[in-house]
C-alpha positions in Angstrom: 38.0 -20.5 22.3 37.1 -16.7 21.6 34.2 -17.2 19.5 32.1 -14.2 19.7 32.6 -10.7 18.0 33.3 -9.3 21.4 36.3 -11.2 21.7 37.6 -10.0 18.6 36.3 -6.8 17.6 36.5 -3.4 19.5 33.1 -1.5 20.6 34.0 0.9 17.6 34.4 -2.3 15.2 31.5 -3.9 16.3 29.1 -0.5 15.9 30.8 -0.4 11.9 29.8 -4.4 11.2 26.4 -3.5 12.7 26.0 -0.4 10.4 26.4 -3.5 7.2 24.0 -5.6 9.2 26.7 -8.2 11.0 25.8 -8.4 14.6 26.7 -11.9 14.9 29.9 -14.6 14.1 26.7 -16.3 12.0 26.3 -12.8 10.2 29.8 -12.6 9.7 30.1 -16.0 8.0 27.5 -14.6 6.0 28.8 -11.4 5.2 30.4 -12.4 1.7 33.0 -11.3 -0.5 31.6 -8.8 -3.2 34.2 -10.2 -5.9 37.7 -12.0 -5.9 41.2 -11.3 -7.5 41.5 -14.0 -9.2 45.6 -13.6 -10.2 46.0 -17.1 -12.5 49.7 -18.5 -12.4 52.7 -16.5 -11.0 53.8 -13.5 -13.0 57.2 -12.0 -12.6 56.8 -8.3 -11.9 58.4 -7.2 -15.5 55.8 -9.6 -17.1 52.6 -7.9 -15.5 50.2 -6.8 -17.7 49.4 -3.2 -17.8 45.8 -2.2 -17.3 44.6 -5.4 -15.3 44.5 -5.9 -11.5 47.5 -8.2 -10.3 48.5 -9.7 -6.9 52.1 -9.9 -6.4 54.5 -11.6 -3.9 57.6 -10.2 -3.6 60.2 -9.0 -1.0 60.5 -5.6 0.8 63.9 -4.5 -0.5 63.1 -0.2 1.3 60.4 1.9 2.7 61.0 5.7 2.5 58.2 8.2 3.3 57.9 11.9 2.7 55.6 14.6 2.5 54.2 15.9 -0.8 55.2 18.9 -1.9 52.0 21.1 -3.6 49.6 19.0 -1.4 49.2 18.2 2.2 50.2 14.5 2.7 52.4 11.7 2.8 53.6 9.6 0.2 55.5 6.0 0.9 57.5 4.4 -1.6 57.9 0.8 -1.3 60.4 -1.0 -3.2 60.2 -4.8 -3.6 61.6 -7.1 -5.8 60.5 -10.9 -6.7 64.6 -12.2 -7.7 64.7 -10.9 -10.7 63.0 -7.6 -11.3 62.3 -4.5 -8.6 59.3 -1.9 -8.7 58.4 0.8 -6.6 54.9 1.1 -5.3 53.2 4.2 -4.1 51.2 4.7 -0.9 49.3 8.0 -0.2 49.0 8.8 3.1 49.7 6.1 5.0 53.1 6.8 6.5 52.2 3.9 9.4 53.8 1.5 6.7 57.3 2.4 7.6 56.7 1.2 10.7 55.6 -2.5 9.9 57.3 -3.1 6.2 60.7 -4.0 7.1 63.5 -5.0 4.3 63.2 -8.6 4.2 59.6 -8.8 4.8 57.4 -11.2 2.1 54.6 -9.2 1.2 51.5 -9.6 -1.0 50.3 -6.3 -2.4 47.1 -5.9 -5.2 46.2 -3.2 -7.3 45.9 -2.2 -10.8 49.0 -2.5 -13.1 50.7 1.1 -14.2 53.1 2.9 -15.7 54.5 5.8 -14.4 57.8 7.4 -15.6 58.7 4.3 -17.8 58.4 1.8 -15.2 55.4 -0.6 -13.9 54.0 0.1 -10.6 50.8 -0.9 -8.9 47.6 1.7 -8.9 45.6 1.8 -5.6 47.7 -0.6 -3.8 46.3 -2.6 -1.1 48.6 -5.0 1.5 46.4 -8.0 1.5 48.9 -10.1 3.8 49.3 -7.7 6.7 49.0 -9.8 9.8 52.0 -11.4 11.1 50.7 -15.1 10.8 50.2 -14.5 7.1 53.6 -13.6 6.5 55.0 -16.5 4.7 52.1 -17.5 1.7 52.8 -20.8 0.0 52.9 -20.5 -4.2 49.1 -22.3 -3.9 48.1 -19.1 -1.6 49.2 -16.6 -4.3 47.1 -18.8 -7.2 44.0 -18.8 -5.2 41.3 -15.8 -5.7 41.7 -13.7 -2.9 38.0 -12.3 -1.3 37.5 -8.5 -1.5 34.8 -7.6 1.0 32.0 -5.2 1.3 34.0 -1.7 2.4 33.5 -1.9 6.6 34.5 1.4 7.8 37.7 1.3 9.9 38.2 -2.1 9.2 41.2 -3.1 7.0 40.3 -6.1 4.4 43.2 -7.9 5.4 42.1 -7.9 9.2 38.7 -8.6 8.3 39.5 -11.4 6.1 41.8 -12.9 8.7 39.0 -12.6 11.6 36.3 -14.6 9.4 39.2 -17.4 9.2 40.2 -17.3 12.6 36.5 -17.6 13.7 35.7 -20.6 11.4 39.0 -22.5 12.8 37.5 -22.2 16.1 33.7 -21.9 16.2 31.7 -24.9 17.6 29.5 -27.0 15.5 26.3 -24.9 16.5 27.6 -22.7 14.2 27.8 -24.6 11.4 24.3 -26.3 11.5 22.6 -27.2 8.3 19.5 -25.8 7.1 19.6 -28.0 4.0 18.6 -31.6 4.8 21.0 -34.3 4.2 18.9 -36.0 1.6 18.6 -32.8 -0.2 22.3 -32.0 -0.4 23.1 -35.4 -1.6 20.6 -35.1 -4.1 21.1 -31.9 -6.0 25.1 -31.8 -5.0 24.9 -29.1 -2.2 28.0 -28.6 -0.4 27.4 -28.7 3.4 27.2 -25.2 5.1 31.0 -25.0 6.6 32.4 -26.3 2.9 30.1 -23.4 1.8 31.6 -21.1 4.0 35.4 -22.4 3.7 34.3 -21.9 -0.5 33.3 -18.4 -0.1 36.2 -17.3 2.1 38.8 -19.3 1.7 38.4 -20.7 -1.9 40.7 -22.5 -3.9 39.7 -22.5 -7.3 36.9 -19.5 -8.6 34.2 -22.6 -9.7 34.2 -23.4 -5.6 33.2 -20.0 -5.1 30.2 -20.3 -8.2 29.3 -23.6 -6.1 28.7 -22.0 -2.9 27.0 -19.3 -3.9 24.1 -22.4 -5.9 24.0 -22.9 -2.3 22.7 -20.1 -0.9 19.8 -20.0 -3.6 19.0 -23.3 -2.6 18.6 -22.1 1.2 16.7 -19.4 -0.1 14.3 -21.1 -2.0 13.8 -23.8 0.6 13.2 -21.5 3.3 10.8 -19.4 1.5 8.6 -22.5 0.3 8.7 -24.2 3.6 7.4 -21.1 5.2 4.8 -21.0 2.7 3.9 -24.5 3.3 3.8 -24.1 6.8 1.7 -21.2 6.4 -0.8 -23.2 4.3 -0.9 -26.2 6.6 -2.0 -24.0 9.3 -4.5 -22.6 7.5 -5.7 -26.4 7.0 -6.3 -26.5 10.8 -8.3 -23.1 10.6 -11.8 -23.7 11.0 -14.6 -22.1 8.8 -18.6 -22.3 7.8 -18.7 -24.2 4.7 -20.6 -22.0 2.3 -22.8 -24.3 0.2 -25.8 -22.8 -1.0 -26.3 -21.9 -4.8 -29.7 -20.3 -4.1 -32.4 -17.6 -4.9 -29.7 -14.9 -4.9 -27.2 -16.6 -7.3 -30.0 -18.6 -9.7 -31.2 -15.4 -10.1 -28.6 -13.1 -10.8 -27.2 -15.9 -13.3 -30.3 -16.2 -15.0 -30.6 -12.3 -15.7 -27.0 -11.6 -16.9 -27.4 -10.5 -20.8 -24.4 -12.2 -21.6 -22.3 -15.4 -21.1 -20.1 -16.2 -19.0 -16.6 -17.1 -20.4 -15.2 -20.2 -20.0 -12.6 -19.2 -17.6 -15.1 -17.5 -15.6 -17.2 -20.6 -15.3 -13.7 -22.7 -14.7 -12.4 -20.3 -12.0 -16.4 -19.8 -10.2 -16.4 -23.7 -9.7 -13.0 -23.3 -8.2 -14.2 -20.8 -6.0 -17.3 -22.9 -5.5 -15.3 -25.7 -4.4 -13.1 -24.1 -1.9 -15.8 -22.2 -0.3 -17.6 -25.6 0.3 -15.2 -26.7 2.4 -14.6 -26.4 6.4 -11.0 -25.1 5.9 -10.7 -21.5 4.8 -10.2 -20.2 1.5 -7.2 -19.2 0.4 -7.1 -18.3 -3.3 -5.7 -15.8 -5.6 -7.9 -14.5 -9.3 -5.5 -12.7 -11.4 -6.1 -12.0 -15.4 -5.7 -9.3 -17.7 -7.5 -5.8 -17.4 -11.1 -6.3 -18.2 -11.1 -10.4 -17.9 -14.3 -9.9 -15.3 -12.5 -10.5 -12.5 -15.1 -8.3 -10.3 -17.8 -10.6 -11.7 -16.1 -13.8 -10.8 -15.8 -12.0 -7.2 -19.5 -11.1 -7.0 -20.9 -14.6 -8.0 -18.5 -16.0 -5.1 -19.9 -13.0 -2.6 -23.7 -14.0 -3.7 -22.9 -17.9 -2.7 -22.0 -16.5 0.8 -25.2 -14.3 1.0 -27.2 -17.6 -0.2 -25.6 -19.6 2.7 -26.6 -16.8 5.3 -23.2 -15.2 6.1 -21.8 -11.6 4.9 -19.1 -11.0 2.0 -16.6 -7.9 2.8 -14.7 -6.4 -0.5 -11.4 -4.4 0.5 -10.2 -1.6 -1.5 -7.2 0.8 -1.4 -8.8 4.1 -2.0 -12.3 5.4 -1.8 -12.1 6.2 -5.8 -11.5 2.3 -6.3 -14.3 1.6 -3.6 -16.7 3.6 -5.0 -16.0 2.3 -8.5 -16.6 -1.8 -7.2 -19.8 -0.4 -5.4 -20.8 1.3 -8.6 -19.9 -2.1 -10.8 -21.9 -4.6 -8.4 -24.8 -2.2 -8.1 -24.7 -2.2 -12.2 -24.4 -5.6 -11.9 -27.0 -6.7 -10.2 -29.4 -3.8 -11.3 -32.8 -4.4 -10.0 -31.6 -7.2 -7.7 -30.0 -4.8 -6.1 -32.4 -4.3 -2.6 -33.3 -0.4 -2.5 -32.9 -0.4 1.2 -32.0 -3.1 4.3 -35.4 -3.6 5.2 -36.9 -3.4 2.1 -35.8 -6.6 0.1 -37.1 -9.9 -1.4 -35.5 -13.0 -0.7 -33.4 -12.9 -4.3 -32.5 -9.6 -3.6 -29.0 -8.3 -2.3 -28.0 -5.9 0.6 -25.2 -3.8 -0.3 -23.3 -1.0 1.1 -20.6 1.4 0.8 -18.3 2.0 4.1 -15.8 4.7 3.3 -13.6 7.4 5.6 -15.0 10.2 4.4 -18.8 9.2 5.6 -20.5 11.6 8.5 -20.2 10.1 11.8 -23.8 9.3 11.5 -23.6 7.5 8.6 -21.0 5.4 9.6 -23.2 4.5 12.7 -26.4 3.5 10.9 -24.5 1.5 8.7 -22.3 -0.5 11.7 -25.7 -1.2 13.4 -27.0 -2.8 9.7 -23.4 -4.7 9.8 -23.6 -6.0 13.2 -27.5 -7.0 13.2 -26.9 -8.7 9.5 -29.1 -6.3 7.5 -26.1 -6.3 4.8 -25.3 -9.0 2.7 -22.2 -7.6 0.9 -20.5 -4.7 2.2 -17.7 -2.7 -0.1 -15.1 -0.4 1.8 -11.9 1.0 2.3 -9.9 0.8 6.0 -12.7 1.9 7.3 -13.6 -1.9 7.3 -10.9 -2.7 9.4 -11.7 -0.2 12.8 -12.7 -1.5 15.9 -16.4 -0.3 15.5 -17.0 -2.3 12.5 -18.4 -5.0 13.5 -20.0 -8.2 11.5 -22.8 -10.6 12.3 -21.5 -13.2 10.3 -18.4 -12.4 8.1 -17.9 -15.6 6.0 -15.9 -14.1 2.8 -13.5 -11.4 2.3 -12.7 -10.4 -0.7 -9.5 -8.0 -1.2 -8.2 -6.0 -4.3 -4.3 -6.8 -5.0 -3.0 -3.1 -4.4 -4.8 -3.2 -0.7 -2.0 -4.0 1.3 -1.9 -4.2 4.6 0.1 -5.7 7.5 -0.4 -8.5 10.4 -1.9 -6.8 13.0 -4.6 -5.4 10.5 -5.0 -8.5 8.7 -6.0 -10.3 11.9 -8.8 -8.1 12.9 -10.1 -8.4 9.9 -9.8 -12.3 10.2 -10.8 -11.9 14.0 -14.2 -10.1 12.3 -15.3 -13.7 11.1 -16.1 -14.7 15.0 -15.1 -18.1 16.0 -14.6 -19.2 12.4 -12.2 -17.5 9.7 -13.4 -15.9 6.7 -12.9 -17.6 3.2 -10.5 -15.4 1.1 -10.3 -14.3 -2.3 -7.4 -12.2 -3.1 -8.0 -10.3 -7.2 -4.9 -8.9 -8.8 -5.7 -6.3 -11.2 -2.6 -7.3 -13.6 -1.3 -10.6 -14.8 1.4 -12.7 -12.7 3.8 -14.4 -14.4 3.8 -18.2 -13.7 7.3 -18.1 -12.1 5.7 -15.1 -9.7 2.7 -17.0 -8.7 4.7 -20.3 -7.7 7.3 -18.4 -5.8 5.5 -15.4 -3.8 1.8 -16.8 -4.0 3.0 -20.6 -3.2 0.6 -20.4 -0.3 -2.6 -19.5 -2.2 -4.5 -21.3 -4.9 -4.3 -19.5 -7.9 -7.4 -19.1 -10.2 -6.5 -17.7 -14.1 -9.1 -15.5 -16.2 -7.5 -16.6 -19.8 -10.3 -14.7 -22.1 -11.9 -11.3 -22.7 -15.9 -11.3 -22.1 -16.1 -9.5 -25.5 -13.3 -10.9 -27.0 -9.8 -9.1 -27.4 -10.1 -5.5 -26.8 -9.7 -2.7 -29.5 -6.8 -0.5 -28.3 -4.4 0.9 -30.8 -1.4 2.3 -28.6 1.4 4.8 -30.2 4.6 5.6 -28.5 5.7 9.1 -29.5 8.7 10.6 -28.9 7.7 14.6 -28.4 11.3 15.6 -27.6 12.6 14.5 -31.6 9.2 15.2 -32.7 7.4 17.8 -30.8 5.2 18.6 -33.9 3.4 15.5 -33.0 1.9 17.0 -30.0 0.2 19.1 -31.7 -1.7 16.2 -34.2 -2.3 14.2 -30.7 -3.7 17.4 -29.5 -6.2 17.5 -32.9 -7.2 13.5 -32.2 -8.6 14.4 -28.9 -10.6 17.4 -30.3 -11.9 14.7 -32.9 -12.5 12.6 -30.1 -14.3 14.9 -28.0 -16.6 15.9 -31.5 -17.5 12.5 -31.9 -19.1 12.5 -28.1 -16.5 10.7 -26.4 -14.2 11.5 -23.4 -10.5 11.6 -23.4 -8.5 10.8 -20.1 -4.8 12.7 -19.8 -2.7 11.2 -17.3 0.2 13.0 -15.7 2.5 11.7 -12.9 2.9 14.7 -10.7 0.4 16.8 -9.2 2.9 19.9 -7.8 5.8 20.9 -10.0 9.5 19.9 -8.8 13.0 22.0 -10.0 15.4 19.5 -10.6 19.0 20.3 -9.1 22.5 19.4 -10.1 23.5 16.9 -7.2 27.1 18.5 -7.3 26.3 22.2 -7.0 22.5 22.5 -5.6 21.7 24.7 -8.4 18.3 24.4 -10.0 19.0 23.3 -13.7 15.3 22.1 -15.0 11.8 22.5 -14.0 9.0 20.0 -14.6 5.4 21.0 -14.7 2.6 20.1 -12.3 -0.9 18.8 -13.3 -2.3 22.1 -13.4 0.6 23.4 -15.3 -0.5 20.7 -18.0 -4.0 21.6 -18.2 -3.4 25.1 -18.7 -1.3 24.3 -21.3 -3.9 21.8 -23.4 -6.9 24.1 -21.9 -5.2 27.1 -24.3 -3.8 24.9 -26.8 -5.3 26.2 -30.3 -6.7 23.0 -31.0 -8.3 22.0 -27.5 -10.1 25.5 -27.3 -13.8 26.1 -26.0 -13.2 22.7 -24.5 -14.5 21.7 -20.9 -11.5 20.3 -18.7 -11.3 18.7 -14.9 -8.6 17.8 -12.9 -8.5 14.6 -10.9 -6.0 13.9 -8.0 -5.8 11.6 -4.9 -5.5 15.1 -2.5 -8.9 16.3 -3.6 -11.5 15.6 -1.6 -14.0 12.4 -1.9 -16.7 14.6 -2.7 -14.6 16.6 -4.9 -13.7 13.4 -6.5 -17.2 11.8 -7.0 -18.5 15.1 -8.4 -15.6 15.0 -10.9 -15.9 11.6 -12.2 -19.8 12.0 -12.4 -19.3 14.6 -14.9 -16.9 13.0 -16.6 -19.2 9.9 -17.2 -22.3 12.0 -17.8 -20.2 13.9 -20.5 -20.4 17.3 -18.5 -16.6 17.1 -18.7 -14.8 16.4 -22.2 -10.8 15.6 -20.7 -9.9 14.9 -17.6 -6.5 15.4 -16.5 -5.7 12.8 -13.7 -2.8 11.3 -12.2 -3.0 7.3 -11.5 -5.8 7.4 -9.2 -7.7 6.2 -12.2 -5.4 3.5 -12.8 -7.3 0.3 -11.4 -11.2 -0.1 -11.6 -12.7 3.3 -13.1 -15.2 2.5 -15.4 -16.2 5.1 -17.8 -17.9 3.7 -21.1 -17.7 6.6 -23.2 -13.9 7.1 -22.4 -12.4 6.1 -26.2 -9.2 8.0 -26.0 -6.0 8.3 -23.6 -2.8 10.5 -23.8 -0.2 9.9 -20.8 2.5 12.3 -20.8 5.8 11.9 -19.6 5.0 8.1 -20.1 8.5 7.1 -18.9 7.8 7.6 -15.6 5.8 4.9 -15.6 5.7 0.9 -15.6 4.9 -1.5 -18.0 2.3 -2.9 -16.1 0.9 0.4 -15.1 0.8 1.9 -18.4 -1.1 -1.7 -19.7 -3.5 -1.0 -16.2 -4.0 2.6 -17.3 -4.8 1.7 -21.3 -7.4 -0.7 -19.4 -9.6 2.3 -18.7 -10.9 3.3 -22.1 -12.8 1.5 -24.7 -14.8 -0.4 -21.9 -18.1 0.0 -24.0 -16.7 -2.0 -26.8 -15.7 0.4 -29.0 -12.4 1.2 -30.5 -9.7 3.0 -28.2 -7.0 4.5 -28.8 -3.6 5.6 -26.3 -0.7 7.9 -26.8 2.3 7.5 -24.6 4.0 10.8 -25.2 7.8 11.0 -23.8 10.9 13.8 -23.8 12.7 10.7 -24.1 14.4 9.8 -27.2 13.9 7.2 -29.7 17.1 5.3 -28.9 16.7 5.5 -25.5 16.1 2.6 -23.2 12.9 4.0 -21.6 11.6 4.3 -25.1 12.0 0.8 -26.0 9.4 -0.1 -22.4 6.8 2.3 -24.1 7.2 0.3 -27.8 6.8 -3.2 -25.8 3.6 -1.6 -24.2 2.4 -0.4 -27.7 3.6 -3.8 -29.5 0.6 -5.9 -27.8 -2.6 -6.2 -26.0 -1.7 -9.3 -24.0 -1.1 -8.7 -20.4 0.7 -11.8 -19.7 2.9 -11.1 -22.3 4.0 -7.6 -20.9 4.0 -9.2 -17.3 6.6 -11.4 -18.9 8.5 -8.9 -20.4 8.8 -6.5 -17.1 10.0 -9.8 -14.8 12.8 -10.2 -17.6 13.8 -6.7 -18.7 13.8 -5.1 -14.7 14.0 -8.3 -12.7 12.0 -9.4 -9.7 13.5 -6.6 -7.3 11.9 -4.3 -9.3 8.8 -6.1 -10.1 7.7 -7.0 -7.1 9.1 -4.1 -5.1 10.7 -4.0 -1.8 7.6 -3.7 -0.2 6.2 -7.0 -1.6 9.1 -9.2 0.3 8.4 -7.9 3.5 11.3 -6.7 4.3 12.9 -9.9 4.0 16.5 -10.4 3.7 16.4 -12.4 0.5 20.0 -11.8 -1.5 20.4 -14.5 -3.5 17.3 -16.2 -5.3 16.0 -14.9 -8.4 12.6 -16.0 -9.2 13.2 -15.8 -13.0 16.4 -17.2 -13.4 15.9 -20.0 -10.8 12.5 -20.7 -11.2 14.3 -25.2 -11.1 15.3 -24.8 -7.8 12.6 -22.8 -6.9 10.2 -26.1 -8.2 12.6 -28.6 -6.4 12.5 -26.7 -3.3 8.8 -26.4 -3.4 8.7 -30.4 -3.1 11.2 -30.6 -0.7 9.5 -28.2 1.3 6.2 -30.1 1.1 7.5 -33.4 2.0 9.2 -31.7 5.5 5.7 -29.7 6.1 3.8 -33.3 5.8 5.6 -35.1 8.1 6.3 -32.3 10.6 4.2 -29.1 10.5 5.8 -27.7 13.1 9.2 -27.8 11.9 10.6 -29.7 15.2 12.8 -32.5 13.3 14.6 -29.3 11.4 15.7 -26.8 14.1 18.6 -25.5 12.0 15.8 -24.8 8.8 13.7 -23.0 11.5 16.2 -21.0 12.5 17.2 -20.0 9.0 13.4 -19.2 8.0 13.4 -16.9 11.1 16.3 -15.0 9.8 15.9 -14.3 6.5 12.0 -14.0 6.8 10.8 -11.7 9.1 7.9 -12.9 10.8 5.5 -11.0 8.4 6.8 -11.8 5.4 4.4 -13.5 3.2 1.4 -12.1 4.7 1.3 -9.4 2.1 0.5 -11.9 -0.1 -2.8 -12.2 1.1 -3.8 -8.7 0.2 -1.4 -7.5 -2.4 
């Protein structure tokens, strides 16, 4: 039997299919219809409901093709009859129909029922049963849902459909090897693979389609959870140095803290310490709301590493954030931080900062100290990943949530642990919804910080439509001025560095202009309300020295108002800043706005945040701003964001590692995900290599590229 694409499609057709992601028969079977025409009971031509899509079966009476008078092209009028009523249907620029539609031929057409010159007809008609073996349709066929596939260039719907039906009829059993175990299918009433393909491509009822669609969710859920379970099992076979020592460094730090740890900081610290004491590497996610004290928890873990005689590294995505982490650690340690690697007591900690902007000489000296064990904790950016960065004994890796790196970089960092793998702690800057943690972070143990160290933050947030109330911007500037008068700092956040022109997509003409960050700074600086105030800019393309200087001046009070992009989003700590104004706030996501807002009131003072937008109060984007203004609970906002936008937007394509998950919804299908997790764990417990379930193994490789999921160790 000819069960290859090459035997059923020309090279030109195969190229068109490849453009739609179809490279094999297996791909073709999973090239599902985008919708179905459901005709219901047979309706006579004279009784078709106007304005609805319909499928008709009738006999060809005559075919006439003529040229259009007022423009180029042809019209082919096909007159059909159902035994009671005639109908004329016009096909534009399909003159070839005359050679195929012969009087007496039974045809099946679909189209929208319209009225033309007082007579019913079909608009945009499609001839469905074009191939010879489908000339005689049964009444059951006419009443079955008819699949409409995504358009494939140069391949007619009917030809594509018939090729799929033919291949399904002649394909060997290997095309229908089921990735879902039989016991799972029986327990949850899931159709087998062949039946599900039949239900998608040749359904008798629309309920068959819905049943098959549910099966694809189960497939993807099991693939994802099994992939996570096998990775977790693989982690258990890797050796790590048990870090058991709570020694002089840890004791001095805990005793010198001027405040009590929150209950969840104590609990997560105990969870992490228990993991570090194991001979298998820790893989733990630490998440909590903005300001919940994640850096403190991570530092206590790094002190356990230092007490145990190994080194700890903290990876950050940007130099600004790496520097802020370093400054935070320096502040937390106080006099416990050693002045130099060579001058330190047993209970002191040797901490270093490594970034790409360091001079070659500074990098060489720091690399030597790392390689000889003179550094306990190093905080840095991608510079830590370079081949020239060698550790004497790396035992703990702390990864900031926004630092995403691929398999090669991840393995390069792990390889720095020598013969054993370092323990890994991933920090997420914002709360993660439970359903996302259960699915996307399924191979990590999860620790959650649920309280704020100084109690709930005192930040008042206002969503303001300056498009509808332009005078309110003046009032905001007055409040900015009052804040500066009180000796406090003001953040102004803007989404763009450079100005941009907005072009009409049809004509290409410039129809609008959007300001850049310098324009906003100049506008504020030139306003009557803020005359004489000291402004500065901060954005990603500035040099590290420029950014450091600006941040230092803002912290010290030499700058009153800092106009910045989102480089301040994570980790920036300016205790004197109590006010934030976000301009064009509609261009930021919910989590991003919540994260930005967390930059003010960090010393416990009352903070104020204004979310300014040109959008009207009835606009959908304004509703998001209202949601942010309505609560300071990051967990509540994370759930809102997931519900309002969906996990595809919240997680982002990059977070799925380019996987081809198409059917599973983390939010709506959480019960399926939970049940699939149980099945996956049972499979992996007895067969971690998946040798007894080759179809499942093959499906995992199909839908999850080799590096999917690896992002979670650093996302």
